[in-house]
C-alpha angles and dihedrals in degrees: 000000000000118000115257099183122125091249090063090057089052090050093053092051092044093050092051095048095045089052090054105053105290121123128216113247118199113241090216089072094061118116103216095194095051096031094225139102099248100193093049091050094049094043091053094049094046093050099042100036107033095154094055091044093051092052092049091046090056088060102038106024112189091001094063095102093050091049092050092050092047093051092044093053093045090051093050091047090052104036103018133254095267094055090045093051091048101043107018129232139263124253115178092330094314121113112226125187124223091192141004123225126213114274120241089240139022097236096106114063091191092060091048091051092050092049090050089052092066113117116214105194135200123202125183124210096002114193100216107171134080089205102053145004099253114141140204117232095226131003123190118205136183114216090333098315113111111233106167140024127201131197111196129201130184114212089206087070093051096261126108140183088280089066089052091051090049089050091055091047099046107021105036115076110214088209091067109108093241091056099042107129114259093348099087129346115037102198139017125206131203107198142179130160092274108036145022128209125185143185135184093207129047098206121165098218105031109063120129115230101182125145121290094250112152116260133182122260090247091059090046093054093048092053095047089054084069091058096247127137103243113244093198136072120262116230126192099235121135108245143179098194118149113323105339134069112196150164093197106198092047087063098232130115137163122212117216127201117261090244092055091046091050091052090050092049092049094057 
């Protein structure tokens, strides 16, 4: 008889992602106070930006790594993790990059090599708090910076996506460093085998609990921009509703101007 426990669902997702470019990141390497994977961060910077690292090492010696981590966390706390991943951060006058995005063209081999060096990590059962041993089912990180959390439920065990939503609402403190809005993780998913819910902000008081009526991906994206946990199911239909056109699970969307959207709605 096949296993139907929640852990089996985790294993299926993990196996698929690891087979498609993700790398396993050991949960033991997580810094709960800073909410990052320090060794992964430092290894990425050393390997992709050796010149900048050498210059900083000449100033700080053995304390270089600690200084880099301190400045990275301060930058994310001030400007947000997304801006830091996109544009880098300053460390003693040097710009360091926590990630490299794909170039618009393939004319520069160095840019392609840096993009290929990104490490998208997957960690199961991450213990994230200094105050307790609660854990997240799956955490996705980019070069050591956590960007997404996932709570999984298997309906065959009597739990559904609603239990995952409840877990985020009642058992995940938004004051924990990993959940601080904009500063670390960017999105949180509640998932079972039939439905997916998401939020960009884990806020204790502002979580929508509406019915699970199906909505388009465009509507879902608009609502998550407000920082609410969507109380409705996300479907994969193509849509041109309001200001966003989207095919949600393919990860691409195009924003239209309000004027253009108004013209479309008026037809």
